[in-house]
N, CA and C of each residue as an Amber inpcrd file, in Angstrom:
protein
   678
   0.8340000  -1.2090000   0.0000000   0.0000000   0.0000000   0.0000000
   0.8680000   1.2580000   0.0000000   1.9320000   1.2400000   0.7910000
   2.8270000   2.3830000   0.8760000   3.5380000   2.6000000  -0.4520000
   3.9460000   1.5010000  -1.1060000   4.6170000   1.6140000  -2.4060000
   3.6720000   2.2060000  -3.4490000   2.3990000   1.7810000  -3.4300000
   1.4100000   2.3020000  -4.3750000   1.1650000   3.7870000  -4.1330000
   1.1390000   4.1980000  -2.8570000   0.9550000   5.6100000  -2.4960000
   2.1060000   6.4450000  -3.0290000   3.3470000   5.9660000  -2.8250000
   4.5340000   6.7000000  -3.2760000   4.6080000   6.7570000  -4.7970000
   4.2190000   5.6530000  -5.4710000   4.2230000   5.6380000  -6.9340000
   3.2180000   6.6480000  -7.4730000   2.0170000   6.6730000  -6.8690000
   0.9920000   7.6250000  -7.3020000   1.4510000   9.0520000  -7.0630000
   2.1170000   9.2940000  -5.9250000   2.6280000  10.6330000  -5.6170000
   3.6840000  11.0560000  -6.6390000   4.5750000  10.1190000  -6.9930000
   5.6110000  10.3930000  -7.9950000   4.9770000  10.7340000  -9.3430000
   3.9370000   9.9830000  -9.7300000   3.2600000  10.2240000 -11.0060000
   2.5820000  11.5960000 -11.0010000   1.9200000  11.9420000  -9.8810000
   1.2360000  13.2360000  -9.7760000   2.2300000  14.3850000  -9.9090000
   3.3650000  14.2920000  -9.2070000   4.3880000  15.3430000  -9.2790000
   4.9450000  15.4400000 -10.6940000   5.2000000  14.2810000 -11.3120000
   5.7120000  14.2660000 -12.6870000   4.7380000  14.8980000 -13.6640000
   3.4550000  14.5670000 -13.5280000   2.4240000  15.1480000 -14.3930000
   2.3780000  16.6600000 -14.2160000   2.4130000  17.1040000 -12.9640000
   2.3620000  18.5420000 -12.6770000   3.5410000  19.2820000 -13.2860000
   4.7310000  18.6920000 -13.1730000   5.9240000  19.3650000 -13.6860000
   5.8950000  19.4910000 -15.1990000   5.4200000  18.4330000 -15.8750000
   5.3900000  18.4640000 -17.3420000   4.2510000  19.3440000 -17.8560000
   3.0380000  19.1270000 -17.3260000   1.8910000  19.9020000 -17.7970000
   1.8760000  21.3180000 -17.2270000   2.5710000  21.5180000 -16.1050000
   2.5430000  22.8240000 -15.4610000   3.6070000  23.7810000 -15.9370000
   4.5010000  23.3210000 -16.8000000   5.5740000  24.2070000 -17.2750000
   5.0080000  25.4150000 -18.0130000   3.9170000  25.2070000 -18.7820000
   3.3300000  26.3310000 -19.5040000   2.6400000  27.3150000 -18.5630000
   2.2460000  26.8420000 -17.3660000   1.6520000  27.7480000 -16.3730000
   2.6590000  28.8000000 -15.9340000   3.9210000  28.4250000 -15.9150000
   4.9700000  29.3860000 -15.5620000   5.0380000  30.4950000 -16.6020000
   4.8380000  30.1230000 -17.8680000   4.8170000  31.1070000 -18.9400000
   3.6180000  32.0400000 -18.7740000   2.4740000  31.4640000 -18.3930000
   1.2660000  32.2560000 -18.1610000   1.5210000  33.3250000 -17.1150000
   2.1310000  32.9300000 -15.9900000   2.4080000  33.8540000 -14.8920000
   3.3550000  34.9630000 -15.3530000   4.3970000  34.5690000 -16.0780000
   5.3720000  35.5590000 -16.5570000   4.7140000  36.5620000 -17.5010000
   3.8620000  36.0780000 -18.4040000   3.2220000  36.9470000 -19.3800000
   2.1790000  37.8530000 -18.7300000   1.4510000  37.3080000 -17.7500000
   0.4050000  38.0880000 -17.0860000   0.9870000  39.2260000 -16.2550000
   2.2180000  39.0600000 -15.7740000   2.8210000  40.0430000 -14.8590000
   3.8720000  40.9360000 -15.5080000   4.1390000  40.7510000 -16.7640000
   5.3060000  41.4160000 -17.3480000   5.1810000  42.9440000 -17.3900000
   3.9690000  43.4980000 -17.3430000   3.8010000  44.9550000 -17.3900000
   3.7150000  45.6020000 -16.0110000   3.8080000  44.7950000 -14.9570000
   3.7310000  45.3180000 -13.5960000   5.0990000  45.7830000 -13.1120000
   5.1400000  46.7730000 -12.1780000   6.4090000  47.1170000 -11.5170000
   6.9320000  45.8970000 -10.7680000   8.2450000  45.8590000 -10.5060000
   8.8710000  44.6800000  -9.8930000   8.2150000  44.2830000  -8.5850000
   7.9460000  45.2570000  -7.6880000   7.3480000  44.9470000  -6.3720000
   5.9640000  44.3310000  -6.5470000   5.1410000  44.9400000  -7.3890000
   3.7990000  44.4040000  -7.6330000   3.8550000  43.0730000  -8.3700000
   4.8570000  42.9040000  -9.2020000   5.0120000  41.6490000  -9.9450000
   5.1840000  40.4720000  -8.9920000   6.0350000  40.6650000  -7.9690000
   6.2530000  39.6060000  -6.9750000   4.9800000  39.3000000  -6.2000000
   4.2290000  40.3550000  -5.8400000   2.9590000  40.1650000  -5.1260000
   1.9630000  39.3930000  -5.9960000   1.8990000  39.7650000  -7.2720000
   0.9670000  39.1100000  -8.1920000   1.3120000  37.6310000  -8.3440000
   2.6030000  37.3250000  -8.4410000   3.0330000  35.9310000  -8.5860000
   2.6430000  35.1210000  -7.3530000   2.9350000  35.6690000  -6.1540000
   2.6620000  34.9460000  -4.9120000   1.1550000  34.7750000  -4.6890000
   0.4010000  35.9040000  -4.7550000  -1.0430000  35.8440000  -4.5120000
  -1.7580000  35.0410000  -5.5950000  -1.3820000  35.2770000  -6.8420000
  -1.9990000  34.5520000  -7.9460000  -1.7500000  33.0560000  -7.8610000
  -0.5210000  32.6970000  -7.5070000  -0.1680000  31.2780000  -7.3800000
  -0.9280000  30.6150000  -6.2400000  -1.0000000  31.2890000  -5.0870000
  -1.7160000  30.7350000  -3.9320000  -3.1940000  30.5170000  -4.2460000
  -3.8250000  31.5230000  -4.8760000  -5.2370000  31.3870000  -5.2410000
  -5.4290000  30.2770000  -6.2740000  -4.4930000  30.1950000  -7.2210000
  -4.5780000  29.1580000  -8.2540000  -4.4660000  27.7640000  -7.6370000
  -3.5810000  27.6170000  -6.6330000  -3.4190000  26.3260000  -5.9510000
  -4.7080000  25.9470000  -5.2370000  -5.3120000  26.9240000  -4.5230000
  -6.5470000  26.6520000  -3.7780000  -7.6680000  26.2320000  -4.7240000
  -7.8170000  26.9840000  -5.8230000  -8.8530000  26.6640000  -6.8080000
  -8.6010000  25.2990000  -7.4220000  -7.3270000  25.0310000  -7.7630000
  -6.9670000  23.7470000  -8.3820000  -7.2560000  22.5740000  -7.4420000
  -6.9370000  22.7310000  -6.1570000  -7.1900000  21.6630000  -5.1790000
  -8.6840000  21.3860000  -5.0690000  -9.4880000  22.4530000  -4.9590000
 -10.9430000  22.2920000  -4.8280000 -11.5330000  21.5620000  -6.0350000
 -11.1310000  21.9840000  -7.2350000 -11.6680000  21.3710000  -8.4490000
 -11.2160000  19.9210000  -8.5850000  -9.9480000  19.6600000  -8.2310000
  -9.4370000  18.2880000  -8.3240000 -10.1270000  17.3730000  -7.3230000
 -10.4130000  17.8940000  -6.1170000 -11.1460000  17.1150000  -5.1160000
 -12.5190000  16.7080000  -5.6510000 -13.1790000  17.6640000  -6.3060000
 -14.4890000  17.3700000  -6.8940000 -14.3430000  16.2990000  -7.9700000
 -13.2910000  16.4370000  -8.8000000 -13.0530000  15.4650000  -9.8810000
 -12.7870000  14.0750000  -9.3230000 -12.0190000  13.9960000  -8.2210000
 -11.7360000  12.6980000  -7.5850000 -13.0310000  12.0270000  -7.1520000
 -13.9450000  12.8210000  -6.5730000 -15.2350000  12.2870000  -6.1210000
 -16.0970000  11.8670000  -7.3030000 -16.0950000  12.6780000  -8.3620000
 -16.9450000  12.3980000  -9.5230000 -16.5120000  11.1620000 -10.2970000
 -15.2640000  10.7280000 -10.0950000 -14.7700000   9.5550000 -10.8290000
 -15.5180000   8.2720000 -10.4660000 -16.3320000   8.3350000  -9.4010000
 -17.1480000   7.1760000  -9.0200000 -18.3740000   7.0290000  -9.9100000
 -18.6860000   8.0660000 -10.6980000 -19.8240000   7.9960000 -11.6170000
 -19.5400000   6.9350000 -12.6860000 -20.5400000   6.0860000 -13.0100000
 -20.3290000   5.0110000 -13.9960000 -19.7280000   5.5050000 -15.3050000
 -18.7050000   4.8000000 -15.7440000 -18.0080000   5.0260000 -17.0210000
 -17.2170000   6.3340000 -17.0840000 -17.2020000   7.1150000 -15.9960000
 -16.4780000   8.3890000 -16.0400000 -14.9670000   8.1570000 -16.0720000
 -14.4970000   7.1090000 -15.3940000 -13.0620000   6.7900000 -15.4460000
 -12.6700000   6.3630000 -16.8550000 -13.5470000   5.6260000 -17.5180000
 -13.2880000   5.2170000 -18.9080000 -13.2060000   6.4440000 -19.8130000
 -14.1830000   7.3530000 -19.6830000 -14.2030000   8.5660000 -20.4930000
 -12.9960000   9.4420000 -20.1760000 -12.6980000   9.5920000 -18.8650000
 -11.5430000  10.3930000 -18.4550000 -10.2410000   9.8090000 -18.9740000
 -10.1330000   8.4740000 -18.9550000  -8.9320000   7.8120000 -19.4560000
  -8.7210000   8.0510000 -20.9470000  -9.8210000   7.9590000 -21.7060000
  -9.7400000   8.2000000 -23.1570000  -9.3490000   9.6580000 -23.4210000
  -9.9600000  10.5880000 -22.6490000  -9.6350000  11.9990000 -22.8010000
  -8.1620000  12.2580000 -22.4620000  -7.6610000  11.5600000 -21.4560000
  -6.2690000  11.7260000 -21.0390000  -5.3170000  11.1990000 -22.1090000
  -5.7090000  10.1510000 -22.8020000  -4.9060000   9.6500000 -23.9220000
  -4.8100000  10.7010000 -25.0230000  -5.9240000  11.3920000 -25.2620000
  -5.9250000  12.4710000 -26.2420000  -4.9700000  13.5870000 -25.8160000
  -5.0100000  13.9390000 -24.5230000  -4.1320000  14.9910000 -23.9990000
  -2.6620000  14.5750000 -24.1460000  -2.3800000  13.2970000 -23.8480000
  -1.0090000  12.7890000 -23.9600000  -0.5100000  12.9020000 -25.3990000
  -1.3460000  12.5160000 -26.3450000  -0.9680000  12.6150000 -27.7590000
  -0.7980000  14.0830000 -28.1610000  -1.7000000  14.9210000 -27.6590000
  -1.6460000  16.3670000 -27.9280000  -0.3330000  16.9480000 -27.4170000
   0.1120000  16.4770000 -26.2530000   1.3730000  16.9450000 -25.6660000
   2.5560000  16.5350000 -26.5410000   2.5480000  15.2940000 -27.0100000
   3.6680000  14.7740000 -27.7960000   3.7540000  15.4020000 -29.1820000
   2.6040000  15.8180000 -29.7250000   2.6110000  16.3840000 -31.0750000
   2.8560000  17.8810000 -31.0720000   2.9290000  18.4890000 -29.8830000
   3.3320000  19.8850000 -29.7510000   2.4090000  20.8810000 -30.3830000
   1.0850000  20.7230000 -30.1480000   0.1170000  21.6360000 -30.7610000
  -0.4630000  22.6390000 -29.7680000   0.1410000  22.7950000 -28.6150000
  -0.4190000  23.6830000 -27.5950000   0.0390000  25.1240000 -27.8030000
  -0.8770000  25.9700000 -28.2190000  -0.5410000  27.3710000 -28.4790000
  -1.2990000  28.3140000 -27.5530000  -1.8850000  27.7820000 -26.4620000
  -2.7650000  28.5800000 -25.6140000  -2.0570000  29.7600000 -24.9630000
  -0.7830000  29.6260000 -24.6400000  -0.0860000  30.6780000 -23.9120000
   0.0640000  31.9560000 -24.7300000  -0.0540000  31.8590000 -26.0460000
   0.0670000  33.0540000 -26.8850000  -1.1150000  34.0040000 -26.7060000
  -2.2170000  33.5150000 -26.1090000  -3.4170000  34.3240000 -25.9670000
  -3.4910000  35.0230000 -24.6130000  -2.4840000  34.8670000 -23.7660000
  -2.5060000  35.4600000 -22.4340000  -2.1330000  36.9330000 -22.5010000
  -2.9880000  37.7880000 -21.9340000  -2.7420000  39.2270000 -21.9420000
  -2.0290000  39.6540000 -20.6700000  -1.2350000  40.7080000 -20.7860000
  -0.5770000  41.2870000 -19.6280000  -1.3450000  42.5260000 -19.1810000
  -1.3450000  42.7940000 -17.8550000  -2.0710000  43.9280000 -17.3030000
  -1.1540000  44.7890000 -16.4530000  -1.5000000  46.0780000 -16.3680000
  -0.7430000  46.9890000 -15.5170000  -1.3010000  47.0370000 -14.1150000
  -2.4430000  46.4020000 -13.8760000  -3.0970000  46.3830000 -12.5710000
  -2.7740000  45.0840000 -11.8290000  -2.4330000  45.2050000 -10.5320000
  -2.1030000  44.0360000  -9.7140000  -3.2620000  43.0500000  -9.6800000
  -4.4650000  43.5480000  -9.3810000  -5.6270000  42.6640000  -9.2580000
  -5.9790000  42.0140000 -10.5940000  -5.8610000  42.7730000 -11.6900000
  -6.1420000  42.2080000 -13.0130000  -5.1460000  41.1070000 -13.3630000
  -3.8870000  41.3190000 -12.9850000  -2.8630000  40.3040000 -13.2520000
  -3.1650000  39.0290000 -12.4600000  -3.5750000  39.2010000 -11.1920000
  -3.9230000  38.0410000 -10.3510000  -5.1130000  37.2960000 -10.9510000
  -6.1200000  38.0480000 -11.3840000  -7.2910000  37.4320000 -12.0150000
  -6.8910000  36.6400000 -13.2560000  -5.9920000  37.2090000 -14.0390000
  -5.5280000  36.5450000 -15.2610000  -4.8130000  35.2370000 -14.9350000
  -3.9520000  35.2610000 -13.8960000  -3.2080000  34.0720000 -13.4930000
  -4.1640000  32.9530000 -13.0800000  -5.1350000  33.3130000 -12.2150000
  -6.0690000  32.3050000 -11.7030000  -6.9550000  31.7620000 -12.8190000
  -7.4960000  32.6670000 -13.6530000  -8.3790000  32.2410000 -14.7370000
  -7.6370000  31.3950000 -15.7640000  -6.4380000  31.8320000 -16.1370000
  -5.6490000  31.0820000 -17.1190000  -5.2660000  29.7050000 -16.5750000
  -4.9020000  29.6620000 -15.2810000  -4.5510000  28.3800000 -14.6590000
  -5.7640000  27.4540000 -14.6500000  -6.9360000  28.0390000 -14.3970000
  -8.1700000  27.2510000 -14.3600000  -8.4800000  26.6630000 -15.7330000
  -8.3620000  27.4980000 -16.7710000  -8.6740000  27.0490000 -18.1260000
  -7.6240000  26.0850000 -18.6720000  -6.3490000  26.4030000 -18.4010000
  -5.2660000  25.5820000 -18.9400000  -4.9880000  24.3640000 -18.0720000
  -5.5010000  24.3830000 -16.8360000  -5.1860000  23.3050000 -15.8990000
  -6.1650000  22.1530000 -15.9260000  -7.1160000  22.1710000 -16.8890000
  -8.1150000  21.1070000 -16.9360000  -7.4720000  19.7440000 -17.1590000
  -6.4470000  19.7240000 -18.0120000  -5.7510000  18.4520000 -18.2510000
  -5.0720000  17.9660000 -16.9680000  -4.4820000  18.9040000 -16.2090000
  -3.8520000  18.5380000 -14.9380000  -4.8640000  17.9170000 -13.9840000
  -6.0450000  18.5420000 -13.9070000  -7.0810000  18.0830000 -12.9800000
  -7.4850000  16.6480000 -13.2810000  -7.7710000  16.3570000 -14.5560000
  -8.1670000  15.0020000 -14.9510000  -7.0490000  14.0050000 -14.6680000
  -5.8170000  14.3940000 -15.0270000  -4.6700000  13.4940000 -14.8380000
  -4.4220000  13.2110000 -13.3600000  -4.4390000  14.2590000 -12.5370000
  -4.1700000  14.0910000 -11.1000000  -5.2770000  13.2970000 -10.4290000
  -6.5290000  13.5870000 -10.7930000  -7.6540000  12.8500000 -10.2230000
  -7.5350000  11.3580000 -10.5330000  -7.1140000  11.0470000 -11.7600000
  -6.9360000   9.6460000 -12.1350000  -5.7740000   9.0030000 -11.4170000
  -4.6590000   9.7220000 -11.2880000  -3.4780000   9.1750000 -10.6220000
  -3.7120000   8.9860000  -9.1210000  -4.5430000   9.8570000  -8.5280000
  -4.7900000   9.7900000  -7.0800000  -5.6390000   8.5850000  -6.7040000
  -6.4890000   8.1200000  -7.6400000  -7.3490000   6.9600000  -7.4070000
  -8.0920000   7.0480000  -6.0710000  -8.7110000   8.1950000  -5.8210000
  -9.5330000   8.3530000  -4.6310000  -8.8100000   8.8780000  -3.4130000
  -7.4780000   8.9550000  -3.4330000  -6.7080000   9.4350000  -2.2830000
  -6.5790000  10.9620000  -2.3590000  -7.4360000  11.6630000  -1.6520000
  -7.4500000  13.1300000  -1.7240000  -6.1910000  13.7410000  -1.1120000
  -5.6050000  13.0350000  -0.1450000  -4.3610000  13.5290000   0.4630000
  -3.2580000  13.6200000  -0.5840000  -3.2550000  12.6750000  -1.5320000
  -2.2580000  12.6810000  -2.6040000  -2.3730000  13.9420000  -3.4550000
  -3.6040000  14.3740000  -3.6930000  -3.8490000  15.5740000  -4.4980000
  -3.1930000  16.7820000  -3.8440000  -3.4420000  16.9470000  -2.5390000
  -2.9180000  18.1010000  -1.8040000  -1.3960000  18.0650000  -1.7430000
  -0.8350000  16.9080000  -1.3620000   0.6200000  16.7780000  -1.2460000
   1.2940000  17.0120000  -2.5960000   0.7630000  16.3640000  -3.6400000
   1.3480000  16.4880000  -4.9710000   1.3670000  17.9140000  -5.4740000
   0.2430000  18.6250000  -5.2930000   0.1650000  20.0110000  -5.7550000
   1.0830000  20.9350000  -4.9650000   1.1190000  20.7620000  -3.6430000
   1.9470000  21.6430000  -2.8240000   3.4430000  21.4030000  -3.0360000
   3.8010000  20.2010000  -3.4810000   5.2120000  19.9320000  -3.7870000
   5.5720000  20.4780000  -5.1620000   4.7040000  20.2280000  -6.1340000
   5.0480000  20.5470000  -7.5180000   4.8310000  22.0010000  -7.9120000
   3.7900000  22.6550000  -7.4040000   3.4990000  24.0360000  -7.8090000
   4.6500000  24.9900000  -7.4770000   5.1870000  24.9730000  -6.2520000
   6.3290000  25.8590000  -5.9720000   7.5230000  25.5740000  -6.8790000
   7.7270000  24.2850000  -7.2000000   8.8290000  23.9220000  -8.0950000
   8.5970000  24.5500000  -9.4670000   7.3460000  24.5080000  -9.9300000
   7.0130000  25.0760000 -11.2360000   7.2640000  26.5810000 -11.2410000
   6.7970000  27.2640000 -10.1800000   6.8930000  28.7230000 -10.1380000
   8.3400000  29.1890000 -10.0470000   9.0640000  28.6610000  -9.0530000
  10.4230000  29.1500000  -8.8350000  11.4640000  28.4440000  -9.7060000
  11.0870000  27.2900000 -10.2290000  12.0270000  26.5900000 -11.1050000
  11.5540000  26.5720000 -12.5370000  10.6380000  27.4940000 -12.8640000
  10.0120000  27.4820000 -14.1830000  11.0270000  27.6190000 -15.3200000
  12.0070000  28.4970000 -15.1260000  13.0040000  28.6970000 -16.1780000
  13.8060000  27.4240000 -16.4180000  14.1290000  26.7320000 -15.3310000
  14.8880000  25.4780000 -15.4520000  14.0490000  24.4230000 -16.1560000
  12.7710000  24.3200000 -15.7470000  11.8780000  23.3270000 -16.3440000
  11.7070000  23.5800000 -17.8340000  11.4200000  24.8470000 -18.1780000
  11.2290000  25.1930000 -19.5830000  12.5130000  24.9740000 -20.3940000
  13.6650000  25.2720000 -19.7700000  14.9540000  25.0650000 -20.4390000
  15.1770000  23.5770000 -20.7130000  14.9090000  22.7470000 -19.6970000
  15.1170000  21.3020000 -19.8440000  14.1910000  20.7110000 -20.9020000
  12.9200000  21.1610000 -20.8930000  11.9650000  20.6490000 -21.8740000
  12.3470000  21.0600000 -23.2930000  12.9500000  22.2570000 -23.4180000
  13.4000000  22.7260000 -24.7340000  14.6990000  22.0450000 -25.1440000
  15.6150000  21.9250000 -24.1860000  16.9360000  21.3550000 -24.4470000
  16.8610000  19.8530000 -24.6960000  15.9860000  19.1890000 -23.9120000
  15.8690000  17.7240000 -24.0230000  14.4200000  17.3570000 -24.3460000
  14.0470000  17.4300000 -25.6210000  12.6640000  17.1620000 -26.0280000
  12.1550000  15.7800000 -25.6120000  13.0760000  14.8350000 -25.3930000
  12.6550000  13.4890000 -24.9940000  11.9350000  13.4870000 -23.6550000
  12.1540000  14.5330000 -22.8270000  11.4480000  14.6210000 -21.5480000
   9.9400000  14.7460000 -21.7620000   9.5430000  15.3070000 -22.9020000
   8.1190000  15.3950000 -23.2200000   7.5260000  13.9900000 -23.3280000
   8.3420000  13.0580000 -23.8480000   7.8650000  11.6780000 -23.9700000
   7.6950000  11.0290000 -22.5960000   8.5140000  11.4470000 -21.6400000
   8.3470000  10.9620000 -20.2650000   6.9950000  11.4280000 -19.7330000
   6.6850000  12.7120000 -19.9710000   5.3960000  13.2580000 -19.5440000
   4.2330000  12.5850000 -20.2450000   4.3740000  12.4020000 -21.5630000
   3.3240000  11.7250000 -22.3160000   3.1090000  10.3000000 -21.8430000
   4.2210000   9.6340000 -21.5020000   4.1360000   8.2720000 -20.9770000
   3.4270000   8.2200000 -19.6350000   3.7120000   9.2000000 -18.7670000
   3.0450000   9.2670000 -17.4550000   1.5370000   9.4650000 -17.6250000
   1.1580000  10.3370000 -18.5500000  -0.2650000  10.5770000 -18.8000000
  -0.9500000   9.3260000 -19.3500000  -0.2870000   8.6670000 -20.2920000
  -0.8590000   7.4670000 -20.8950000  -0.9650000   6.3360000 -19.8650000
   0.0500000   6.2320000 -18.9910000   0.0320000   5.2220000 -17.9270000
  -1.1360000   5.4830000 -16.9780000  -1.3270000   6.7480000 -16.6180000
  -2.4380000   7.1290000 -15.7420000  -3.7780000   6.8480000 -16.4190000
  -3.8610000   7.1100000 -17.7230000  -5.0880000   6.8350000 -18.4770000
  -5.4200000   5.3430000 -18.4220000  -4.3960000   4.5140000 -18.5900000
  -4.6010000   3.0670000 -18.5100000  -5.0930000   2.6330000 -17.1350000
  -4.5450000   3.2380000 -16.0790000  -4.9810000   2.9240000 -14.7180000
  -6.4250000   3.3560000 -14.4900000  -6.7860000   4.5190000 -15.0260000
  -8.1680000   4.9940000 -14.8820000  -9.1480000   4.0310000 -15.5400000
  -8.8420000   3.6230000 -16.7680000  -9.7230000   2.6980000 -17.4910000
  -9.8080000   1.3580000 -16.7650000  -8.6650000   0.9210000 -16.2200000
  -8.6280000  -0.3630000 -15.5060000  -9.3920000  -0.3250000 -14.1860000
  -9.6250000   0.8790000 -13.6440000 -10.3240000   1.0030000 -12.3580000
 -11.7950000   1.3800000 -12.5140000 -12.2790000   1.5000000 -13.7510000
 -13.6890000   1.8420000 -13.9370000 -14.5770000   0.7210000 -13.3980000
 -15.4690000   1.0840000 -12.4860000 -16.3030000   0.0850000 -11.8020000
 -17.1890000  -0.7050000 -12.7640000 -17.6560000  -0.0540000 -13.8120000
 -18.5740000  -0.7190000 -14.7350000 -17.8910000  -1.7820000 -15.5900000
 -16.5720000  -1.7800000 -15.5970000 -15.8290000  -2.7440000 -16.4220000
 -15.2120000  -3.8690000 -15.5980000 -15.4800000  -3.8440000 -14.2920000
 -14.8320000  -4.8150000 -13.4050000 -15.2260000  -6.2600000 -13.6940000
 -16.4690000  -6.4930000 -14.1820000 -16.8830000  -7.8700000 -14.5040000
 -16.0150000  -8.4430000 -15.6230000 -15.6690000  -7.5820000 -16.5830000
 -14.7950000  -8.0130000 -17.6800000 -13.3970000  -8.2960000 -17.1470000
 -12.9070000  -7.3920000 -16.2900000 -11.5480000  -7.5370000 -15.7570000
 -11.4290000  -8.7520000 -14.8450000 -12.4990000  -9.0700000 -14.1260000
 -12.4660000 -10.2440000 -13.2460000 -12.3970000 -11.5320000 -14.0560000
 -13.0550000 -11.5340000 -15.1940000 -13.0110000 -12.7160000 -16.0660000
 -11.6800000 -12.8000000 -16.8180000 -11.1070000 -11.6270000 -17.1170000
  -9.8380000 -11.5710000 -17.8480000  -8.8850000 -10.6040000 -17.1270000
  -8.3360000 -11.0010000 -15.9920000  -7.4890000 -10.1110000 -15.1830000
  -6.2580000  -9.5780000 -15.9180000  -5.7920000 -10.3300000 -16.9110000
  -4.6050000  -9.9040000 -17.6580000  -4.8640000  -8.5870000 -18.3890000
  -6.1430000  -8.3430000 -18.7620000  -6.4890000  -7.1010000 -19.4700000
  -6.2500000  -5.9010000 -18.5640000  -6.7860000  -5.9710000 -17.3290000
  -6.6300000  -4.8670000 -16.3720000  -5.1650000  -4.6420000 -16.0200000
  -4.4090000  -5.7390000 -15.8780000  -2.9990000  -5.6290000 -15.5170000
  -2.1690000  -5.0190000 -16.6570000  -2.5650000  -5.3100000 -17.8810000
  -1.7800000  -4.8690000 -19.0410000  -2.1530000  -3.4840000 -19.5440000
  -3.3480000  -2.9910000 -19.1840000  -3.8440000  -1.7350000 -19.7540000
  -2.8840000  -0.5520000 -19.6190000  -2.3280000  -0.2740000 -18.4120000
  -1.4150000   0.8760000 -18.3000000  -0.2060000   0.7740000 -19.2300000
   0.3490000  -0.4280000 -19.3640000   1.5000000  -0.6200000 -20.2570000
   1.0950000  -0.5060000 -21.7230000  -0.1040000  -1.0160000 -22.0450000
  -0.5830000  -0.9580000 -23.4290000  -0.8610000   0.4830000 -23.8580000
  -1.5290000   1.2470000 -22.9860000  -1.8400000   2.6420000 -23.3270000
  -0.5630000   3.4700000 -23.4430000   0.4070000   3.1940000 -22.5570000
   1.6850000   3.9120000 -22.6070000   2.4260000   3.6110000 -23.9110000
   2.5030000   2.3340000 -24.2510000   3.1880000   1.9240000 -25.4790000
   2.5050000   2.5110000 -26.7140000   1.1720000   2.4780000 -26.7060000
   0.3970000   2.9680000 -27.8470000   0.6390000   4.4640000 -28.0840000
   0.5570000   5.2620000 -27.0190000   0.7110000   6.7190000 -27.1570000
   2.1360000   7.0930000 -27.5560000   3.1260000   6.4520000 -26.9320000
   4.5170000   6.7520000 -27.2710000   4.8070000   6.3890000 -28.7290000
   4.3080000   5.2390000 -29.1580000   4.5040000   4.8100000 -30.5440000
   3.7970000   5.7580000 -31.5060000   2.5700000   6.1700000 -31.1400000
   1.8130000   7.1030000 -31.9810000   2.5310000   8.4440000 -32.0790000
   3.0940000   8.8970000 -30.9530000   3.8390000  10.1630000 -30.9460000
   5.0660000  10.1030000 -31.8340000   5.8000000   8.9960000 -31.7610000
   7.0110000   8.8220000 -32.5760000   6.6530000   8.7740000 -34.0550000
   5.5950000   8.0050000 -34.3910000   5.1670000   7.8950000 -35.7950000
   4.7420000   9.2610000 -36.3350000   3.9880000  10.0210000 -35.4900000
   3.5440000  11.3510000 -35.9160000   4.7370000  12.2610000 -36.2070000
   5.7180000  12.2540000 -35.3060000   6.8970000  13.1140000 -35.4940000
   7.6950000  12.7000000 -36.7290000   7.7600000  11.4000000 -36.9920000
   8.4440000  10.9330000 -38.1990000   7.7240000  11.4060000 -39.4520000
   6.3800000  11.3520000 -39.4140000   5.5890000  11.8040000 -40.5630000
   5.7600000  13.3070000 -40.7760000   5.8450000  14.0660000 -39.6550000
   6.0370000  15.5160000 -39.7450000   7.3950000  15.8280000 -40.3520000
   8.4290000  15.0570000 -39.9320000   9.7710000  15.3020000 -40.4540000
   9.8570000  15.0280000 -41.9530000   9.0190000  14.0850000 -42.4180000
   8.9870000  13.7660000 -43.8410000   8.1500000  14.8000000 -44.5990000
   7.0050000  15.1860000 -43.9740000   6.0910000  16.1540000 -44.6080000
   5.6770000  17.2060000 -43.5780000   6.4300000  18.2850000 -43.4010000
   6.1540000  19.3110000 -42.3770000   4.7640000  19.9160000 -42.4640000
   4.1360000  19.8680000 -43.6110000   2.8110000  20.4740000 -43.7870000
   1.7490000  19.7820000 -42.9290000   2.0130000  18.5280000 -42.5120000
   1.0390000  17.7760000 -41.7180000   0.8000000  18.3920000 -40.3590000
   1.7840000  19.1200000 -39.8300000   1.6590000  19.6790000 -38.4730000
   0.8050000  20.9440000 -38.4700000   0.5710000  21.5210000 -39.6140000
  -0.1670000  22.7730000 -39.6830000  -1.6760000  22.5090000 -39.6810000
């Protein structure tokens, strides 16, 4: 049980670091027109409010995962997000506006985090598998790392693109676990336990292979990415 808790915590932190790197860009862009003193206040207050909102929404998502077939739907959606991450089509940060007002900048940070953090919420809720304490611990460990280590994270992701595949693999693995834990599918899994045991590895392999094939096709025909 302790090993499963630590593995889930590791996955949650990993998901946050990979998916949360763009949140650091959001914060930087939202605050860039503020004076230095107000900029620091906006980062701290905006981040704290964003964490509180994110925890509340993720807690709700963890509870809602008990709804029939929601884990299956969430798992499929997470596979889409994983593929989306690997194919590099995320342009949302270009739409973030900067403000000269402290309160407006804070509002922008919280709202942007809420809109852009939907993938994080689904992924973390699935990785937590009902353990709400994991949600709180994972977010409080990873969010400060994202904020204060954002430049390092963004540098590493740019310098070593293969790290994106680590993130995509974590998302796909979590998607497989979500599908394997859907209550409505347990009769099938009980009759064929190998399916439930293999799902996380199968989804991970499938997404990574799909990502590699897509990138190879793009390298051959760049027009496909547009």
